[in-house]
N, CA, C and O atoms as a CHARMM CRD file, in Angstrom:
* protein
*
  264
    1    1 MET  N     51.08000   8.25000 -58.41000 PROA 1      0.00000
    2    1 MET  CA    51.04300   8.34400 -56.96700 PROA 1      0.00000
    3    1 MET  C     52.48100   8.28300 -56.44300 PROA 1      0.00000
    4    1 MET  O     53.25300   7.39900 -56.81400 PROA 1      0.00000
    5    2 ALA  N     52.82100   9.22900 -55.58400 PROA 2      0.00000
    6    2 ALA  CA    54.15700   9.28200 -55.00700 PROA 2      0.00000
    7    2 ALA  C     54.30800   8.16300 -53.97900 PROA 2      0.00000
    8    2 ALA  O     53.37400   7.84200 -53.24400 PROA 2      0.00000
    9    3 ARG  N     55.49600   7.58200 -53.94500 PROA 3      0.00000
   10    3 ARG  CA    55.74900   6.50700 -52.99600 PROA 3      0.00000
   11    3 ARG  C     57.11800   6.69700 -52.37200 PROA 3      0.00000
   12    3 ARG  O     58.10200   6.95000 -53.06800 PROA 3      0.00000
   13    4 SER  N     57.17000   6.57300 -51.07500 PROA 4      0.00000
   14    4 SER  CA    58.41600   6.75100 -50.33900 PROA 4      0.00000
   15    4 SER  C     59.11500   5.41300 -50.17000 PROA 4      0.00000
   16    4 SER  O     58.47600   4.39200 -49.91900 PROA 4      0.00000
   17    5 VAL  N     60.41500   5.43000 -50.30700 PROA 5      0.00000
   18    5 VAL  CA    61.22900   4.25600 -50.02500 PROA 5      0.00000
   19    5 VAL  C     62.13400   4.64200 -48.86700 PROA 5      0.00000
   20    5 VAL  O     62.90600   5.59500 -48.97100 PROA 5      0.00000
   21    6 ARG  N     62.04600   3.91500 -47.77200 PROA 6      0.00000
   22    6 ARG  CA    62.81700   4.27100 -46.58800 PROA 6      0.00000
   23    6 ARG  C     64.27700   3.89800 -46.78800 PROA 6      0.00000
   24    6 ARG  O     64.63900   2.72100 -46.78900 PROA 6      0.00000
   25    7 LEU  N     65.10200   4.91100 -46.95700 PROA 7      0.00000
   26    7 LEU  CA    66.53500   4.70700 -47.07900 PROA 7      0.00000
   27    7 LEU  C     67.26000   5.25000 -45.85600 PROA 7      0.00000
   28    7 LEU  O     68.42000   4.91700 -45.61500 PROA 7      0.00000
   29    8 TYR  N     66.57900   6.07800 -45.09500 PROA 8      0.00000
   30    8 TYR  CA    67.17500   6.74000 -43.94800 PROA 8      0.00000
   31    8 TYR  C     66.27700   6.55900 -42.73400 PROA 8      0.00000
   32    8 TYR  O     65.08800   6.26900 -42.86400 PROA 8      0.00000
   33    9 SER  N     66.84900   6.73000 -41.57100 PROA 9      0.00000
   34    9 SER  CA    66.07000   6.61600 -40.34100 PROA 9      0.00000
   35    9 SER  C     65.22900   7.88100 -40.14800 PROA 9      0.00000
   36    9 SER  O     65.53000   8.92000 -40.73700 PROA 9      0.00000
   37   10 PRO  N     64.18300   7.80000 -39.33000 PROA 10     0.00000
   38   10 PRO  CA    63.39100   9.00200 -39.03300 PROA 10     0.00000
   39   10 PRO  C     64.24500  10.13100 -38.44500 PROA 10     0.00000
   40   10 PRO  O     64.01000  11.30100 -38.74600 PROA 10     0.00000
   41   11 ALA  N     65.21800   9.79600 -37.62300 PROA 11     0.00000
   42   11 ALA  CA    66.08800  10.82800 -37.04800 PROA 11     0.00000
   43   11 ALA  C     66.90100  11.53100 -38.13700 PROA 11     0.00000
   44   11 ALA  O     67.13000  12.73800 -38.06200 PROA 11     0.00000
   45   12 GLN  N     67.33100  10.78300 -39.13900 PROA 12     0.00000
   46   12 GLN  CA    68.08000  11.38800 -40.24100 PROA 12     0.00000
   47   12 GLN  C     67.18200  12.30900 -41.05800 PROA 12     0.00000
   48   12 GLN  O     67.62600  13.37100 -41.49600 PROA 12     0.00000
   49   13 PHE  N     65.92000  11.91700 -41.27200 PROA 13     0.00000
   50   13 PHE  CA    64.99000  12.79000 -41.98300 PROA 13     0.00000
   51   13 PHE  C     64.75300  14.07700 -41.20400 PROA 13     0.00000
   52   13 PHE  O     64.66500  15.15200 -41.79800 PROA 13     0.00000
   53   14 GLU  N     64.64900  13.98100 -39.88400 PROA 14     0.00000
   54   14 GLU  CA    64.46600  15.17700 -39.06300 PROA 14     0.00000
   55   14 GLU  C     65.66400  16.11100 -39.20100 PROA 14     0.00000
   56   14 GLU  O     65.51000  17.33000 -39.27500 PROA 14     0.00000
   57   15 GLU  N     66.85800  15.52400 -39.23300 PROA 15     0.00000
   58   15 GLU  CA    68.06400  16.33300 -39.39700 PROA 15     0.00000
   59   15 GLU  C     68.08600  17.01100 -40.76700 PROA 15     0.00000
   60   15 GLU  O     68.46400  18.17700 -40.87700 PROA 15     0.00000
   61   16 VAL  N     67.68800  16.29200 -41.79300 PROA 16     0.00000
   62   16 VAL  CA    67.63700  16.87000 -43.14200 PROA 16     0.00000
   63   16 VAL  C     66.64000  18.01700 -43.17500 PROA 16     0.00000
   64   16 VAL  O     66.92300  19.07200 -43.74300 PROA 16     0.00000
   65   17 LYS  N     65.46600  17.81400 -42.56400 PROA 17     0.00000
   66   17 LYS  CA    64.46800  18.88900 -42.52500 PROA 17     0.00000
   67   17 LYS  C     65.05100  20.14900 -41.90200 PROA 17     0.00000
   68   17 LYS  O     64.86800  21.24900 -42.42200 PROA 17     0.00000
   69   18 THR  N     65.75000  19.98400 -40.79200 PROA 18     0.00000
   70   18 THR  CA    66.33700  21.13700 -40.10600 PROA 18     0.00000
   71   18 THR  C     67.38000  21.82300 -40.98200 PROA 18     0.00000
   72   18 THR  O     67.36900  23.04500 -41.12700 PROA 18     0.00000
   73   19 LEU  N     68.27100  21.04200 -41.55800 PROA 19     0.00000
   74   19 LEU  CA    69.34400  21.61900 -42.37300 PROA 19     0.00000
   75   19 LEU  C     68.81300  22.30300 -43.62500 PROA 19     0.00000
   76   19 LEU  O     69.26300  23.39600 -43.96900 PROA 19     0.00000
   77   20 VAL  N     67.86900  21.67800 -44.30400 PROA 20     0.00000
   78   20 VAL  CA    67.31400  22.28300 -45.52200 PROA 20     0.00000
   79   20 VAL  C     66.53700  23.54200 -45.17000 PROA 20     0.00000
   80   20 VAL  O     66.59400  24.53200 -45.89900 PROA 20     0.00000
   81   21 GLY  N     65.81300  23.51200 -44.05900 PROA 21     0.00000
   82   21 GLY  CA    65.08700  24.70300 -43.62000 PROA 21     0.00000
   83   21 GLY  C     66.03200  25.86500 -43.35400 PROA 21     0.00000
   84   21 GLY  O     65.75400  26.99800 -43.74500 PROA 21     0.00000
   85   22 LEU  N     67.14300  25.58600 -42.69100 PROA 22     0.00000
   86   22 LEU  CA    68.13400  26.63700 -42.44200 PROA 22     0.00000
   87   22 LEU  C     68.73900  27.15100 -43.74100 PROA 22     0.00000
   88   22 LEU  O     68.91400  28.35600 -43.92500 PROA 22     0.00000
   89   23 LEU  N     69.04900  26.24000 -44.62100 PROA 23     0.00000
   90   23 LEU  CA    69.64300  26.62900 -45.90200 PROA 23     0.00000
   91   23 LEU  C     68.67000  27.46800 -46.73100 PROA 23     0.00000
   92   23 LEU  O     69.07700  28.43100 -47.38100 PROA 23     0.00000
   93   24 ALA  N     67.39200  27.10500 -46.70800 PROA 24     0.00000
   94   24 ALA  CA    66.39400  27.84500 -47.48200 PROA 24     0.00000
   95   24 ALA  C     66.22700  29.27400 -46.97600 PROA 24     0.00000
   96   24 ALA  O     65.78000  30.14400 -47.72400 PROA 24     0.00000
   97   25 LYS  N     66.57800  29.52700 -45.72100 PROA 25     0.00000
   98   25 LYS  CA    66.44500  30.86800 -45.14000 PROA 25     0.00000
   99   25 LYS  C     67.64300  31.76300 -45.41500 PROA 25     0.00000
  100   25 LYS  O     67.62500  32.94500 -45.07000 PROA 25     0.00000
  101   26 GLN  N     68.69000  31.21100 -46.03500 PROA 26     0.00000
  102   26 GLN  CA    69.87000  32.00900 -46.32900 PROA 26     0.00000
  103   26 GLN  C     69.49300  33.17100 -47.24800 PROA 26     0.00000
  104   26 GLN  O     68.84400  32.96800 -48.27400 PROA 26     0.00000
  105   27 SER  N     69.89000  34.35500 -46.88900 PROA 27     0.00000
  106   27 SER  CA    69.49200  35.54800 -47.63800 PROA 27     0.00000
  107   27 SER  C     70.21300  35.68600 -48.97300 PROA 27     0.00000
  108   27 SER  O     69.72600  36.38800 -49.85900 PROA 27     0.00000
  109   28 ASP  N     71.36000  35.03500 -49.13900 PROA 28     0.00000
  110   28 ASP  CA    72.12000  35.20900 -50.37400 PROA 28     0.00000
  111   28 ASP  C     71.71600  34.22100 -51.47300 PROA 28     0.00000
  112   28 ASP  O     72.34000  34.19500 -52.53400 PROA 28     0.00000
  113   29 LEU  N     70.69700  33.42300 -51.23800 PROA 29     0.00000
  114   29 LEU  CA    70.22600  32.49400 -52.26100 PROA 29     0.00000
  115   29 LEU  C     69.35300  33.21900 -53.28000 PROA 29     0.00000
  116   29 LEU  O     68.62200  34.15400 -52.95100 PROA 29     0.00000
  117   30 GLN  N     69.44900  32.76800 -54.50100 PROA 30     0.00000
  118   30 GLN  CA    68.55300  33.30000 -55.51500 PROA 30     0.00000
  119   30 GLN  C     67.15300  32.74800 -55.26200 PROA 30     0.00000
  120   30 GLN  O     66.99800  31.68000 -54.66800 PROA 30     0.00000
  121   31 THR  N     66.14900  33.47000 -55.70800 PROA 31     0.00000
  122   31 THR  CA    64.76800  33.08400 -55.46000 PROA 31     0.00000
  123   31 THR  C     64.46500  31.69200 -55.99500 PROA 31     0.00000
  124   31 THR  O     63.78900  30.91400 -55.32300 PROA 31     0.00000
  125   32 ALA  N     64.94100  31.36400 -57.17100 PROA 32     0.00000
  126   32 ALA  CA    64.67800  30.04900 -57.76700 PROA 32     0.00000
  127   32 ALA  C     65.29000  28.93400 -56.91900 PROA 32     0.00000
  128   32 ALA  O     64.67600  27.88300 -56.73200 PROA 32     0.00000
  129   33 ASP  N     66.50000  29.16700 -56.40800 PROA 33     0.00000
  130   33 ASP  CA    67.14500  28.16100 -55.56000 PROA 33     0.00000
  131   33 ASP  C     66.39700  27.99600 -54.24000 PROA 33     0.00000
  132   33 ASP  O     66.22000  26.87800 -53.75600 PROA 33     0.00000
  133   34 ARG  N     65.96400  29.10200 -53.66700 PROA 34     0.00000
  134   34 ARG  CA    65.20400  29.04500 -52.42100 PROA 34     0.00000
  135   34 ARG  C     63.89000  28.28800 -52.63600 PROA 34     0.00000
  136   34 ARG  O     63.48300  27.48500 -51.79600 PROA 34     0.00000
  137   35 ASP  N     63.23800  28.54800 -53.75900 PROA 35     0.00000
  138   35 ASP  CA    61.98700  27.85600 -54.08200 PROA 35     0.00000
  139   35 ASP  C     62.21100  26.35500 -54.24100 PROA 35     0.00000
  140   35 ASP  O     61.41600  25.55000 -53.75500 PROA 35     0.00000
  141   36 ARG  N     63.28600  25.98400 -54.91600 PROA 36     0.00000
  142   36 ARG  CA    63.59000  24.55600 -55.09400 PROA 36     0.00000
  143   36 ARG  C     63.86300  23.87700 -53.75100 PROA 36     0.00000
  144   36 ARG  O     63.42900  22.74600 -53.52800 PROA 36     0.00000
  145   37 LEU  N     64.57300  24.55500 -52.86600 PROA 37     0.00000
  146   37 LEU  CA    64.82400  24.00200 -51.53600 PROA 37     0.00000
  147   37 LEU  C     63.53200  23.84900 -50.74400 PROA 37     0.00000
  148   37 LEU  O     63.34500  22.85500 -50.04300 PROA 37     0.00000
  149   38 ASN  N     62.63900  24.83200 -50.85300 PROA 38     0.00000
  150   38 ASN  CA    61.36900  24.74800 -50.14300 PROA 38     0.00000
  151   38 ASN  C     60.50600  23.60600 -50.67700 PROA 38     0.00000
  152   38 ASN  O     59.82500  22.93700 -49.90100 PROA 38     0.00000
  153   39 VAL  N     60.52600  23.37700 -51.98300 PROA 39     0.00000
  154   39 VAL  CA    59.78500  22.25200 -52.56300 PROA 39     0.00000
  155   39 VAL  C     60.38200  20.93900 -52.04900 PROA 39     0.00000
  156   39 VAL  O     59.64700  20.02100 -51.68500 PROA 39     0.00000
  157   40 PHE  N     61.69500  20.85300 -52.02100 PROA 40     0.00000
  158   40 PHE  CA    62.35300  19.65800 -51.50100 PROA 40     0.00000
  159   40 PHE  C     61.99600  19.43600 -50.02700 PROA 40     0.00000
  160   40 PHE  O     61.72000  18.30900 -49.61500 PROA 40     0.00000
  161   41 LEU  N     62.00100  20.50700 -49.24000 PROA 41     0.00000
  162   41 LEU  CA    61.66200  20.42000 -47.83000 PROA 41     0.00000
  163   41 LEU  C     60.22500  19.93100 -47.63700 PROA 41     0.00000
  164   41 LEU  O     59.96100  19.12100 -46.74900 PROA 41     0.00000
  165   42 GLN  N     59.30400  20.41400 -48.45800 PROA 42     0.00000
  166   42 GLN  CA    57.92200  19.94300 -48.38700 PROA 42     0.00000
  167   42 GLN  C     57.84800  18.44900 -48.68900 PROA 42     0.00000
  168   42 GLN  O     57.08600  17.72300 -48.05000 PROA 42     0.00000
  169   43 ASP  N     58.63300  17.98900 -49.65400 PROA 43     0.00000
  170   43 ASP  CA    58.65600  16.57000 -49.98900 PROA 43     0.00000
  171   43 ASP  C     59.22000  15.73400 -48.83900 PROA 43     0.00000
  172   43 ASP  O     58.70900  14.65200 -48.54900 PROA 43     0.00000
  173   44 VAL  N     60.26200  16.22900 -48.19200 PROA 44     0.00000
  174   44 VAL  CA    60.83700  15.51800 -47.04700 PROA 44     0.00000
  175   44 VAL  C     59.80700  15.44100 -45.92100 PROA 44     0.00000
  176   44 VAL  O     59.64700  14.39100 -45.29800 PROA 44     0.00000
  177   45 ARG  N     59.11300  16.54100 -45.66000 PROA 45     0.00000
  178   45 ARG  CA    58.07300  16.53800 -44.61400 PROA 45     0.00000
  179   45 ARG  C     56.98200  15.52800 -44.93300 PROA 45     0.00000
  180   45 ARG  O     56.52700  14.80200 -44.05000 PROA 45     0.00000
  181   46 LEU  N     56.56400  15.47800 -46.18800 PROA 46     0.00000
  182   46 LEU  CA    55.54400  14.51700 -46.60100 PROA 46     0.00000
  183   46 LEU  C     56.05000  13.08600 -46.41600 PROA 46     0.00000
  184   46 LEU  O     55.30800  12.21400 -45.96400 PROA 46     0.00000
  185   47 THR  N     57.29000  12.85500 -46.76000 PROA 47     0.00000
  186   47 THR  CA    57.87900  11.52600 -46.61100 PROA 47     0.00000
  187   47 THR  C     57.88100  11.10400 -45.14300 PROA 47     0.00000
  188   47 THR  O     57.54000   9.96700 -44.82000 PROA 47     0.00000
  189   48 VAL  N     58.26400  12.01900 -44.26000 PROA 48     0.00000
  190   48 VAL  CA    58.28300  11.71900 -42.82600 PROA 48     0.00000
  191   48 VAL  C     56.87100  11.40200 -42.34000 PROA 48     0.00000
  192   48 VAL  O     56.67600  10.43500 -41.60400 PROA 48     0.00000
  193   49 ARG  N     55.87800  12.21000 -42.74500 PROA 49     0.00000
  194   49 ARG  CA    54.49200  11.96100 -42.32900 PROA 49     0.00000
  195   49 ARG  C     53.99900  10.62200 -42.83200 PROA 49     0.00000
  196   49 ARG  O     53.37800   9.86400 -42.08700 PROA 49     0.00000
  197   50 GLU  N     54.27300  10.32500 -44.10100 PROA 50     0.00000
  198   50 GLU  CA    53.81100   9.05800 -44.68400 PROA 50     0.00000
  199   50 GLU  C     54.48800   7.85800 -44.02900 PROA 50     0.00000
  200   50 GLU  O     53.84600   6.83600 -43.78700 PROA 50     0.00000
  201   51 ASP  N     55.77100   7.97900 -43.74600 PROA 51     0.00000
  202   51 ASP  CA    56.48200   6.88400 -43.08000 PROA 51     0.00000
  203   51 ASP  C     55.92600   6.64800 -41.68000 PROA 51     0.00000
  204   51 ASP  O     55.77700   5.50100 -41.25700 PROA 51     0.00000
  205   52 ARG  N     55.61600   7.73300 -40.95400 PROA 52     0.00000
  206   52 ARG  CA    55.01600   7.58300 -39.62000 PROA 52     0.00000
  207   52 ARG  C     53.63700   6.94400 -39.71800 PROA 52     0.00000
  208   52 ARG  O     53.29500   6.06200 -38.93000 PROA 52     0.00000
  209   53 ARG  N     52.85100   7.39000 -40.68700 PROA 53     0.00000
  210   53 ARG  CA    51.51100   6.84500 -40.87200 PROA 53     0.00000
  211   53 ARG  C     51.58400   5.36500 -41.22500 PROA 53     0.00000
  212   53 ARG  O     50.82400   4.55300 -40.69800 PROA 53     0.00000
  213   54 ARG  N     52.49100   5.02700 -42.10800 PROA 54     0.00000
  214   54 ARG  CA    52.66200   3.64100 -42.51800 PROA 54     0.00000
  215   54 ARG  C     53.11100   2.77000 -41.34400 PROA 54     0.00000
  216   54 ARG  O     52.61800   1.65700 -41.16100 PROA 54     0.00000
  217   55 ALA  N     54.04500   3.28600 -40.55700 PROA 55     0.00000
  218   55 ALA  CA    54.53700   2.54100 -39.39800 PROA 55     0.00000
  219   55 ALA  C     53.42400   2.35000 -38.37100 PROA 55     0.00000
  220   55 ALA  O     53.30400   1.27800 -37.77700 PROA 55     0.00000
  221   56 ALA  N     52.61900   3.37100 -38.16200 PROA 56     0.00000
  222   56 ALA  CA    51.50800   3.26100 -37.20100 PROA 56     0.00000
  223   56 ALA  C     50.48000   2.24800 -37.71000 PROA 56     0.00000
  224   56 ALA  O     49.94400   1.47000 -36.92100 PROA 56     0.00000
  225   57 GLY  N     50.20300   2.24500 -38.99300 PROA 57     0.00000
  226   57 GLY  CA    49.27200   1.28900 -39.56900 PROA 57     0.00000
  227   57 GLY  C     49.80100  -0.14300 -39.45400 PROA 57     0.00000
  228   57 GLY  O     49.04200  -1.06500 -39.15600 PROA 57     0.00000
  229   58 ALA  N     51.07100  -0.32000 -39.68400 PROA 58     0.00000
  230   58 ALA  CA    51.68000  -1.65600 -39.57100 PROA 58     0.00000
  231   58 ALA  C     51.62100  -2.13900 -38.13100 PROA 58     0.00000
  232   58 ALA  O     51.38400  -3.32100 -37.88100 PROA 58     0.00000
  233   59 ALA  N     51.83400  -1.23600 -37.18400 PROA 59     0.00000
  234   59 ALA  CA    51.77800  -1.61300 -35.77300 PROA 59     0.00000
  235   59 ALA  C     50.36200  -2.02500 -35.39900 PROA 59     0.00000
  236   59 ALA  O     50.17400  -2.99300 -34.66200 PROA 59     0.00000
  237   60 ARG  N     49.36300  -1.30100 -35.89800 PROA 60     0.00000
  238   60 ARG  CA    47.96100  -1.65300 -35.61200 PROA 60     0.00000
  239   60 ARG  C     47.62400  -3.01400 -36.21500 PROA 60     0.00000
  240   60 ARG  O     46.92800  -3.81400 -35.59100 PROA 60     0.00000
  241   61 LEU  N     48.11400  -3.27800 -37.42200 PROA 61     0.00000
  242   61 LEU  CA    47.84500  -4.55200 -38.06700 PROA 61     0.00000
  243   61 LEU  C     48.46800  -5.70500 -37.27000 PROA 61     0.00000
  244   61 LEU  O     47.84400  -6.75400 -37.11300 PROA 61     0.00000
  245   62 ARG  N     49.69300  -5.51700 -36.76800 PROA 62     0.00000
  246   62 ARG  CA    50.36300  -6.55800 -35.98000 PROA 62     0.00000
  247   62 ARG  C     49.57500  -6.83900 -34.69600 PROA 62     0.00000
  248   62 ARG  O     49.43500  -7.99000 -34.28200 PROA 62     0.00000
  249   63 MET  N     49.06000  -5.76700 -34.06900 PROA 63     0.00000
  250   63 MET  CA    48.31200  -5.94200 -32.82700 PROA 63     0.00000
  251   63 MET  C     46.96400  -6.63900 -33.10900 PROA 63     0.00000
  252   63 MET  O     46.51000  -7.46100 -32.31200 PROA 63     0.00000
  253   64 ALA  N     46.34400  -6.31100 -34.22500 PROA 64     0.00000
  254   64 ALA  CA    45.04300  -6.90100 -34.55700 PROA 64     0.00000
  255   64 ALA  C     45.16700  -8.37500 -34.91000 PROA 64     0.00000
  256   64 ALA  O     44.25100  -9.15700 -34.65800 PROA 64     0.00000
  257   65 SER  N     46.29100  -8.75300 -35.49000 PROA 65     0.00000
  258   65 SER  CA    46.45800 -10.15700 -35.89900 PROA 65     0.00000
  259   65 SER  C     46.91300 -11.03100 -34.74800 PROA 65     0.00000
  260   65 SER  O     46.90800 -12.25600 -34.87400 PROA 65     0.00000
  261   66 SER  N     47.30100 -10.44800 -33.63900 PROA 66     0.00000
  262   66 SER  CA    47.76900 -11.23400 -32.47900 PROA 66     0.00000
  263   66 SER  C     46.63600 -11.89300 -31.73600 PROA 66     0.00000
  264   66 SER  O     46.86700 -12.58500 -30.74400 PROA 66     0.00000
């Protein structure tokens, strides 16, 4: 099971998503490199979603225990 470790802020992940997306669209990249960037971008997107989900769950737990 994949597990995310938060090393960066959500804003930094958003910036990485944007930059990797732009880089993956470069026409002079070889297909294999473009594919690797797209796989990495999918992983970053998943990490952002999981971190948001985890944060929302933690917030609900804090409110329920109050």
